[in-house]
Phi, psi and omega in degrees: 000138185279141169274170181298328180292340185257018184296130176303133182305326184287328174293317179296319180298321183294314179299317184295318178295319181292322179290336177271003174091019176278146172271120186242132175232124176282139182222083187072228176279356179246183181206155181243146185220138175251112189262142169289168185300320186294315182288324177298318176293318175306315186269347183057050178230163176298169180296320184248114178225162177240134190237138175223172184254013183230120181304324190288343182274351185288125180272173177283071179216138184291350184256010181249130184221149174253151175235035174293165178302130179092352183282150184304322180295317183290320180296317180297322180292322180296313181297322180295319181295328183278344178296328184257147175291124177299136184230122183232172177227141181226121182257135184251135177231129185247137175292327180219137176235131176318130183239001178206177180076019182289331176296314182297322179292324177296316181295321182290316192264338181237139175245119176260122183270120180076015182216158174237133184248127177240125178289129178260309178219160180226126182229148170281145183206163172251133180228145181260139167237162175240130176254118182251122173261131179236144169260132180240149171232122175257112189252124171216226171294337170232178181235139177229136180234154180190177174244148182225127183240137178214154183245144183221148178277130180297143176098308183257339183074014177293134176290138174246097183306144171075345185294318176309310182287324184288336175304328184290336184239013182290135180277081184211167176263130183251126177231139181263148182214167179282121180307155180302155179306323184266009181299319177299316177297313180298316182298322183299331179286348182279353190302322179295315182294322178295315180299311183299309191285321175303318178294329173301306186292328183292333184305315183288319184294325186264002187301311175307319178290320173299316174303319181295317181290328174294317178301317180293323171306307185292322176301309183292324175296317182297317181293325181287319180300313182295323178302317184282332174301311182297318178298318179297315180295316182295321182287323176296323178294323180294339177292338181277355182294129180294150179079008179281130183288162180297320180300314178298319180296317180296319181292318177295322180297321181298319180296323178295318180292339181275348182298321183296322180284326178291320181293321177300323183291314179298317174302318181295324179294319178292322173301318174298317181304313186265000172294141185256128177250124185253128175246132184236132184223116175297127180246346179196153186220142173222129174278111183261116178253124188216150174287147178216173176244118178275128189244119178258120182249149170258120180261129171251115182240102186061236177266357182266153171225158175204162179267148175226122176264126177238163181236130171267125183256114181290347180285311179270345182065032182219166168284127173299118180298136176298162177260148172304131180302330187264302187268351175075004176285144176296143182226129176259338174260098195253127174251177185226142173272192189286348175260018180056033175265143186289140177215157178281169181302315185297316182281344179276351186292000000 
């Protein structure tokens, strides 16, 4: 049986063309394809082409192409496939989803400051989440690369802590489906949330790398300071030499006076050298469709009341924490602004 890594180039070419809207007809070991304008321009080929998997079979015709490994057409197809983020859909089915004890769960997992939360209704629902995989590159004196995966609620873009990790061990049946027609557009709306949350999570993941760069920076700054201190001492001592002309003394004194600014410039160069620049690139996206429990709460804040809607997530077996209205970070210790909107401690000051 073929593994995915052993996929025949001709099979890959057929899937790529069909997904791009081409009309493909198999003709023995070869195939003929009628390409839409966008695909024709991407591959730089005529509208009607014949494709085979062997270079030797290509006749002297501008309409005959090979897709063997290393051929220009296959390379163009691979580049085209990598331009779009791969998108898949996964439906989760659970034998059992928690049906009671939600008030206790809310009280255990969420803290409402100056407010009391009472559950009014609980309803079954189907909710979509997006699992986003990103490749990151941290560039400094050295380079560190890695992958980061995070889950977000569809519609709101709220980050759902622990869901990406919990998916690996969730006791459920997974069936895959073709994502909704609007999934790509919805996913595009997550870009800000992905950027904000990924950098949040990367702070912890890159902490060893950051400490290493900080140690090197401090070491090089200490060596630099010692060098310029020694230079300053030597040049001041040289001023005491007998027979030194006034011009020479003036020249050396000006060099001594310039040492602080030169040291500051060199220190700034070191700071730039060891500063960490992070580049983030989404690499894959999965639409996760799962049953959930929707919880409608009544919040009593002094004499005022308002509704707050929460979601019980069977993947994490927890309540999805609401997001701060201002900074959009998930919060379990919830404060409220003057409009009774949930905010984190920092934004509620």
